[in-house]
N, C-alpha and C positions, 0 to 999 in steps of 0.2 A: 704166815709163820709156819716154820717147819719144826719137826720134833727136836732137832738140835738146839732150836731157839726156845722151846718149852722147856727143855731140861736145863739149859743155861740161866734161863730166868725164873726157874722154878720157885725159888724162895719169895720172889716179888709176886709171882702170879698165884701162888698158893692162897695167899689172903684173899685176892680177887676172885679166885675161883669158889672159895668158900662163901663169899657174898653172893656169888651168882647162883650156886647150888648149895643152899644152906643145909641140905640134908646129908652132904658129904661129911664124914666125920674126919677129925684130925688124923686118925689111923688110916683111914681110906687115902686121905692125901699124901701120908708118909710112905704108904705102900706104892701109890701112883708114881711118886718121884719124878714127876715131869714125863712119864710115859704116857703119850697121846692115845694109843690104843686102850690103855688100862683106865684113863680118864673117861673115855667114851664108854667103855663097859660098866663103869660105875654110875654114871649119869643114867645109862638104861636101867640098871638094876634099882637105884633108889627112886626114879621117877617113872618107872614103866614105860619107857619110851623105846620106840624102834631104834635100830643102830642107824638108820638114815636120819631119823629126828634128832639122836643125840650127836651125830656128825654135824649136822646143820647148826645145832646150837654152839657147839664148840666152834665151828667154822666163824660164826658171827661174834663169839666172844674174842676169838684170836685177832679179828679183823678191828674191833673196837680196842684191843690192846695195842695193836701195831700202830693205829692211828693216834692214840694217845701219846705214843712216843716220838712221832714225827712232828 
């Protein structure tokens, strides 16, 4: 899943991201607006993860969403 896909499907993915990362607020998700780098940053900020850990979590999340659509 690339950034264009995240932006295009953000309304749908927003709720799923909130389920995955419950510490993200609605305001966080509104500001992120499908921007992958910002989502990684917010995961880092709220969960105290390294950038690599946050990237890995987001990649796994993206893979699950992609497989759910297929």
